[in-house]
C-alpha positions as CSV (number, residue, x, y, z in Angstrom):
1,X,0.0,0.0,0.0
2,X,2.9,2.4,0.7
3,X,4.1,2.5,-2.9
4,X,0.5,3.1,-4.0
5,X,0.1,5.8,-1.3
6,X,3.3,7.6,-2.5
7,X,2.0,7.7,-6.0
8,X,-1.4,9.0,-4.9
9,X,0.3,11.7,-2.8
10,X,2.2,12.9,-5.8
11,X,-1.0,13.1,-7.9
12,X,-2.8,15.0,-5.1
13,X,0.0,17.5,-4.8
14,X,0.0,18.0,-8.6
15,X,-3.6,19.0,-8.5
16,X,-3.6,20.8,-5.1
17,X,-5.9,18.3,-3.5
18,X,-3.6,17.0,-0.7
19,X,-6.3,17.6,1.9
20,X,-8.1,14.4,0.7
21,X,-5.6,12.4,2.9
22,X,-5.7,14.6,6.0
23,X,-7.9,12.1,7.9
24,X,-6.4,9.0,6.3
25,X,-4.7,7.7,9.5
26,X,-8.0,7.9,11.5
27,X,-9.9,5.6,9.0
28,X,-10.4,1.9,9.4
29,X,-8.3,-0.3,7.1
30,X,-11.4,-0.9,4.9
31,X,-12.1,2.8,4.5
32,X,-8.4,3.5,3.8
33,X,-8.5,1.1,0.9
34,X,-11.8,2.6,-0.3
35,X,-10.5,6.2,-0.1
36,X,-7.4,5.3,-2.1
37,X,-9.5,3.5,-4.6
38,X,-11.8,6.5,-4.9
39,X,-8.8,8.9,-5.5
40,X,-7.3,6.6,-8.1
41,X,-10.5,6.6,-10.0
42,X,-10.8,10.4,-10.1
43,X,-10.2,12.1,-13.4
44,X,-8.4,15.2,-11.9
45,X,-8.1,16.9,-15.3
46,X,-11.8,16.6,-15.8
47,X,-12.5,17.9,-12.3
48,X,-10.2,20.8,-12.9
49,X,-11.9,21.6,-16.1
50,X,-15.4,21.4,-14.6
51,X,-14.4,23.7,-11.8
52,X,-12.9,26.2,-14.2
53,X,-16.2,26.2,-16.1
54,X,-18.0,27.3,-13.0
55,X,-16.1,30.6,-13.1
56,X,-16.8,31.3,-16.8
57,X,-19.8,33.2,-18.0
58,X,-22.1,30.8,-19.8
59,X,-21.8,31.2,-23.5
60,X,-25.0,31.5,-25.4
61,X,-24.7,28.7,-27.9
62,X,-25.2,29.6,-31.6
63,X,-28.0,27.4,-32.8
64,X,-31.2,27.5,-34.8
65,X,-34.4,26.3,-33.1
66,X,-37.4,25.0,-35.0
67,X,-40.5,23.1,-33.8
68,X,-40.4,19.4,-33.9
69,X,-43.2,17.2,-35.5
70,X,-45.3,15.2,-33.1
71,X,-48.4,13.1,-33.2
72,X,-51.2,13.4,-30.7
73,X,-52.1,10.0,-29.3
74,X,-55.8,11.0,-29.0
75,X,-55.9,12.1,-32.7
76,X,-54.3,9.1,-34.4
77,X,-57.7,7.7,-35.4
78,X,-57.3,4.9,-38.0
79,X,-53.5,4.9,-37.5
80,X,-54.0,4.1,-33.8
81,X,-54.9,0.5,-34.4
82,X,-52.1,0.1,-37.0
83,X,-49.4,1.4,-34.6
84,X,-50.9,-0.6,-31.7
85,X,-50.9,-3.8,-33.7
86,X,-47.2,-3.3,-34.6
87,X,-46.3,-2.6,-31.0
88,X,-48.2,-5.5,-29.6
89,X,-46.5,-7.9,-31.9
90,X,-43.1,-6.6,-30.8
91,X,-44.0,-6.8,-27.2
92,X,-45.3,-10.3,-27.5
93,X,-42.1,-11.3,-29.2
94,X,-40.2,-10.0,-26.1
95,X,-38.5,-7.2,-27.9
96,X,-39.1,-4.7,-25.0
97,X,-37.3,-4.2,-21.7
98,X,-37.9,-1.4,-19.2
99,X,-35.4,0.7,-17.3
100,X,-36.1,2.8,-14.2
101,X,-33.7,5.5,-13.2
102,X,-33.7,5.3,-9.4
103,X,-30.3,6.6,-8.2
104,X,-31.7,9.4,-6.0
105,X,-32.6,9.7,-2.4
106,X,-35.9,11.0,-1.1
107,X,-34.3,13.9,0.8
108,X,-36.4,16.7,-0.6
109,X,-39.5,14.7,0.4
110,X,-38.2,14.3,4.0
111,X,-37.7,10.6,3.4
112,X,-34.6,8.8,4.5
113,X,-33.8,6.2,1.9
114,X,-34.0,5.6,-1.8
115,X,-36.7,7.7,-3.5
116,X,-38.3,4.5,-5.0
117,X,-39.0,3.3,-1.4
118,X,-41.2,6.3,-0.7
119,X,-44.9,5.9,0.2
120,X,-46.9,8.7,-1.5
121,X,-49.7,8.2,1.0
122,X,-52.2,6.0,-0.8
123,X,-54.5,3.8,1.3
124,X,-52.5,0.8,0.0
125,X,-49.2,2.3,1.3
126,X,-47.5,1.1,-1.8
127,X,-44.0,2.5,-2.5
128,X,-43.1,4.1,-5.8
129,X,-41.3,0.9,-6.7
130,X,-44.4,-1.2,-6.1
131,X,-46.6,1.2,-8.1
132,X,-44.3,0.9,-11.0
133,X,-44.0,-2.8,-10.7
134,X,-47.8,-3.1,-10.7
135,X,-48.1,-1.3,-14.0
136,X,-45.3,-3.3,-15.6
137,X,-46.7,-6.7,-14.4
138,X,-50.2,-5.7,-15.5
139,X,-49.1,-4.9,-19.0
140,X,-46.9,-8.0,-19.2
141,X,-49.8,-10.2,-18.2
142,X,-52.0,-8.5,-20.8
143,X,-49.6,-9.5,-23.6
144,X,-48.5,-12.9,-22.1
145,X,-44.9,-12.0,-21.3
146,X,-42.7,-10.8,-18.5
147,X,-41.1,-7.5,-19.3
148,X,-37.5,-7.6,-18.0
149,X,-36.9,-4.7,-15.5
150,X,-33.6,-3.0,-15.1
151,X,-33.1,-0.6,-12.1
152,X,-30.4,2.0,-12.2
153,X,-29.2,2.7,-8.6
154,X,-26.3,4.7,-7.3
155,X,-23.4,3.9,-5.0
156,X,-25.4,5.7,-2.3
157,X,-28.6,3.7,-2.5
158,X,-27.8,0.5,-4.3
159,X,-27.6,-1.8,-1.2
160,X,-30.7,-0.4,0.4
161,X,-32.6,-0.6,-2.9
162,X,-31.6,-4.3,-3.4
163,X,-32.6,-5.1,0.2
164,X,-35.9,-3.4,-0.2
165,X,-36.7,-5.4,-3.2
166,X,-35.6,-8.6,-1.5
167,X,-37.8,-7.8,1.5
168,X,-40.8,-7.4,-0.9
169,X,-39.9,-10.7,-2.7
170,X,-38.8,-8.6,-5.6
171,X,-42.4,-7.8,-6.4
172,X,-42.8,-11.1,-8.2
173,X,-39.6,-10.7,-10.3
174,X,-36.6,-13.0,-10.3
175,X,-33.3,-11.3,-9.7
176,X,-30.7,-11.8,-12.5
177,X,-33.4,-13.5,-14.6
178,X,-35.8,-10.7,-15.3
179,X,-34.8,-8.2,-12.7
180,X,-31.4,-6.5,-12.9
181,X,-29.7,-3.8,-10.8
182,X,-26.8,-1.6,-12.0
183,X,-25.1,1.5,-10.7
184,X,-24.7,4.9,-12.4
185,X,-21.4,6.6,-12.1
186,X,-20.6,9.4,-9.6
187,X,-18.4,12.5,-9.6
188,X,-16.8,14.2,-6.6
189,X,-18.4,17.4,-5.3
190,X,-16.2,20.5,-5.0
191,X,-16.3,23.6,-2.9
192,X,-16.2,27.1,-4.3
193,X,-12.4,27.1,-4.2
194,X,-12.1,24.0,-6.3
195,X,-11.3,21.6,-3.4
196,X,-12.8,18.2,-3.6
197,X,-15.0,17.6,-0.6
198,X,-14.6,14.9,2.1
199,X,-17.8,13.5,3.6
200,X,-18.6,12.7,7.2
201,X,-17.4,9.1,6.6
202,X,-13.9,10.3,5.7
203,X,-14.3,9.3,2.1
204,X,-14.6,11.5,-1.1
205,X,-18.0,13.1,-1.2
206,X,-19.6,12.0,-4.5
207,X,-22.9,12.7,-6.2
208,X,-24.6,10.8,-9.0
209,X,-23.7,12.2,-12.5
210,X,-27.3,12.9,-13.5
211,X,-29.8,11.1,-15.7
212,X,-27.6,11.6,-18.7
213,X,-25.3,9.0,-17.2
214,X,-27.8,6.3,-18.1
215,X,-26.3,5.5,-21.5
216,X,-22.8,4.9,-20.3
217,X,-24.0,3.1,-17.2
218,X,-26.0,0.7,-19.3
219,X,-23.1,0.0,-21.6
220,X,-20.3,-0.2,-19.0
221,X,-22.3,-2.4,-16.7
222,X,-23.0,-4.9,-19.5
223,X,-26.7,-4.2,-19.4
224,X,-27.2,-3.7,-23.1
225,X,-25.4,-7.0,-23.7
226,X,-27.8,-8.6,-21.3
227,X,-30.7,-7.1,-23.1
228,X,-29.5,-8.5,-26.4
229,X,-29.1,-11.9,-24.8
230,X,-32.8,-11.7,-23.7
231,X,-33.7,-11.0,-27.4
232,X,-34.7,-7.4,-26.8
233,X,-34.4,-4.6,-29.3
234,X,-36.2,-1.7,-27.6
235,X,-35.6,-0.1,-24.2
236,X,-38.1,2.2,-22.4
237,X,-36.3,4.6,-20.0
238,X,-38.2,6.5,-17.3
239,X,-37.8,8.0,-13.9
240,X,-38.8,6.4,-10.6
241,X,-40.7,9.4,-9.3
242,X,-43.5,9.3,-11.9
243,X,-46.2,7.1,-10.4
244,X,-48.3,7.1,-13.6
245,X,-45.4,6.2,-16.0
246,X,-46.6,3.8,-18.7
247,X,-43.5,1.8,-19.5
248,X,-45.2,-0.5,-21.9
249,X,-46.9,1.4,-24.6
250,X,-47.6,-0.5,-27.9
251,X,-48.7,2.6,-29.7
252,X,-45.4,4.4,-29.0
253,X,-43.4,1.3,-30.0
254,X,-45.5,0.9,-33.2
255,X,-44.8,4.5,-34.2
256,X,-41.1,4.1,-33.7
257,X,-41.0,0.9,-35.6
258,X,-43.2,2.1,-38.5
259,X,-41.3,5.4,-38.9
260,X,-38.0,3.6,-38.8
261,X,-36.5,5.8,-36.1
262,X,-34.2,4.6,-33.3
263,X,-35.9,6.7,-30.5
264,X,-39.3,8.0,-29.5
265,X,-40.4,10.2,-26.7
266,X,-43.6,11.2,-24.9
267,X,-44.7,14.7,-24.3
268,X,-47.4,16.6,-22.5
269,X,-48.6,20.1,-23.5
270,X,-47.0,22.8,-21.4
271,X,-49.5,24.0,-18.7
272,X,-48.6,27.6,-19.8
273,X,-45.9,29.4,-21.8
274,X,-44.0,30.1,-18.5
275,X,-44.0,26.6,-17.1
276,X,-40.4,25.7,-16.1
277,X,-39.9,22.6,-18.3
278,X,-37.7,21.6,-21.2
279,X,-39.5,21.3,-24.5
280,X,-38.8,19.1,-27.6
281,X,-37.6,20.9,-30.6
282,X,-35.2,20.6,-33.6
283,X,-31.8,22.2,-32.8
284,X,-29.6,22.7,-35.8
285,X,-31.8,20.2,-37.6
286,X,-31.6,17.4,-35.0
287,X,-34.0,16.3,-32.2
288,X,-33.3,18.1,-29.0
289,X,-34.8,19.5,-25.8
290,X,-34.4,23.2,-25.1
291,X,-34.5,24.3,-21.5
292,X,-36.9,26.9,-20.4
293,X,-34.0,29.2,-19.5
294,X,-32.8,29.1,-23.1
295,X,-36.0,29.9,-25.0
296,X,-36.8,33.6,-25.5
297,X,-40.1,34.8,-24.2
298,X,-41.6,35.5,-27.6
299,X,-40.7,32.0,-28.8
300,X,-42.2,30.4,-25.6
301,X,-45.4,32.3,-26.2
302,X,-45.7,31.7,-30.0
303,X,-48.9,30.0,-31.1
304,X,-49.9,28.4,-34.3
305,X,-53.1,28.9,-36.4
306,X,-55.0,26.6,-33.9
307,X,-53.9,28.7,-31.0
308,X,-51.6,26.0,-29.7
309,X,-48.1,26.7,-28.4
310,X,-45.5,26.1,-31.2
311,X,-43.0,25.1,-28.6
312,X,-45.3,23.3,-26.2
313,X,-44.2,19.7,-26.1
314,X,-42.8,19.2,-22.6
315,X,-40.2,16.5,-22.2
316,X,-41.4,14.2,-19.3
317,X,-38.5,11.8,-19.2
318,X,-40.4,9.0,-20.9
319,X,-38.3,7.8,-23.8
320,X,-38.0,4.7,-25.9
321,X,-34.7,3.7,-27.6
322,X,-33.4,1.1,-29.9
323,X,-30.4,-0.7,-28.2
324,X,-28.2,0.4,-31.1
325,X,-28.9,4.0,-30.3
326,X,-28.2,3.5,-26.6
327,X,-24.8,2.0,-27.4
328,X,-24.0,4.8,-29.8
329,X,-25.0,7.5,-27.2
330,X,-23.1,5.6,-24.5
331,X,-19.8,5.5,-26.4
332,X,-18.7,9.0,-25.4
333,X,-19.4,11.2,-22.3
334,X,-22.0,13.9,-22.4
335,X,-21.2,17.5,-21.4
336,X,-21.7,18.2,-17.7
337,X,-23.9,20.9,-16.2
338,X,-23.2,22.5,-12.9
339,X,-25.6,22.5,-10.0
340,X,-25.0,24.6,-6.8
341,X,-26.0,22.5,-3.9
342,X,-26.0,22.4,-0.1
343,X,-23.5,19.8,1.2
344,X,-22.3,18.8,4.7
345,X,-18.6,18.0,4.7
346,X,-15.4,17.7,6.8
347,X,-13.0,20.6,6.4
348,X,-9.2,20.4,6.2
349,X,-9.0,20.6,10.0
350,X,-11.3,17.7,10.5
351,X,-14.3,19.8,11.5
352,X,-17.8,19.0,10.4
353,X,-19.3,21.9,8.4
354,X,-23.1,22.1,8.1
355,X,-23.9,25.0,5.7
356,X,-27.0,27.2,5.9
357,X,-27.3,27.3,2.1
358,X,-25.7,26.1,-1.2
359,X,-21.9,25.8,-0.8
360,X,-20.8,23.1,-3.3
361,X,-20.7,22.2,-6.9
362,X,-22.3,19.0,-8.3
363,X,-21.8,18.0,-11.9
364,X,-24.5,16.2,-13.9
365,X,-25.2,15.2,-17.4
366,X,-28.7,15.5,-19.0
367,X,-30.2,12.5,-20.9
368,X,-31.6,14.7,-23.7
369,X,-28.1,16.1,-24.5
370,X,-27.5,12.9,-26.4
371,X,-30.5,13.4,-28.7
372,X,-28.3,15.2,-31.1
373,X,-26.7,11.9,-31.9
374,X,-30.0,10.8,-33.4
375,X,-31.0,11.4,-37.0
376,X,-34.6,11.7,-36.0
377,X,-37.0,11.0,-33.2
378,X,-40.7,10.4,-33.0
379,X,-42.7,12.4,-30.5
380,X,-46.1,11.3,-29.2
381,X,-48.2,13.7,-27.2
382,X,-50.1,12.1,-24.3
383,X,-52.5,13.4,-21.6
384,X,-50.8,14.7,-18.5
385,X,-53.5,13.4,-16.2
386,X,-53.0,9.9,-17.6
387,X,-49.2,9.5,-17.7
388,X,-47.4,12.2,-15.7
389,X,-47.7,12.4,-11.9
390,X,-44.2,13.2,-10.7
391,X,-43.2,13.3,-7.0
392,X,-40.4,15.9,-6.7
393,X,-41.4,18.4,-4.1
394,X,-42.5,18.0,-0.5
395,X,-45.5,20.3,-1.0
396,X,-47.2,22.2,-3.8
397,X,-46.7,21.4,-7.5
398,X,-45.4,17.9,-8.3
399,X,-45.7,16.8,-4.7
400,X,-47.1,13.6,-3.1
401,X,-50.4,15.3,-2.7
402,X,-50.8,16.1,-6.4
403,X,-49.4,12.7,-7.5
404,X,-51.9,11.0,-5.2
405,X,-54.8,12.9,-6.6
406,X,-53.8,12.1,-10.2
407,X,-53.2,8.4,-9.4
408,X,-56.6,8.1,-7.7
409,X,-58.4,9.7,-10.5
410,X,-56.7,7.7,-13.2
411,X,-57.3,4.4,-11.3
412,X,-60.8,5.4,-10.2
413,X,-60.0,5.1,-6.5
414,X,-62.3,6.9,-4.1
């Protein structure tokens, strides 16, 4: 270990991060090995670059934005049955798997533990994981198949997630047969001076690298290979916090297959021009999602001849991809975006620092930043009240209360 330690000390000195070993002698042998392993895995050039970017003024990208074509699921008429039949055939032939992104904790909801273990307050007291598994199993039963389920966890919540599933008999799934867990990658958090933070456990304080890490995580963990072994061709990817997510949708699959595209996404109409959501569009001729902070007010308010918003198709993190597309998008890293977060840490003198407000940088990639790798993408508009009930905030909009109400209405619960 000494030779290894000397090499690590040299690297830390080179990047002015020597403080990472300040508490090394006080750690257990197990944690000493873990800390050294963490440090060896850090791409210090990347971290330096990410920190330097926090000090730069964000450049306004030079791009052309145009509306993206979409179909309204409620207005497909004769084509509805055609697309549905194509999709059903593919599902029955076991061409579909589902992926749930569940790497986060329920901290914002006041919940200790993985977000997927959160009970939104229904009379059944079912967790988000169970609500999602109910929908997946119901659709699988309908088409006479079991839809393999892949769960993306994080280093922080993987063990607890796997234990929660085991405690609930995996909700009827069989681990490593039709239920698979894999971890997304993490990046160190940094303070405002560019120093990598140490957590209360004496280890490097890391944070999941955002939902954009899904592609690389699927490829690096051998999940796309596993999917191919199962005979799958299509992958639905959604978040754990949408309790109305419809992971098995033959119409969406049918559209993607019929139009010969390698990706399809679901949208809901923006509640109003000012709603803080990203919207589907064509950026420099390729499918994309433009953030609400990037779209000019006049563009956000623009309406067509029918009085509908021209840029009104909200991205709701419900996307279908061909495995080929996932492997292509996972072959290179996406750009990282900076989030300013509140983080408890141990300072250079060994003191625990509990901040009153945001004090640290977290770096994350966005799933839709990879859409530019696609030649085209099919967009299907769905009804918000039927497919989008996110649980993000403790109160108010997109809270357990609003999600409960939507879930009860959709499922005709009293």
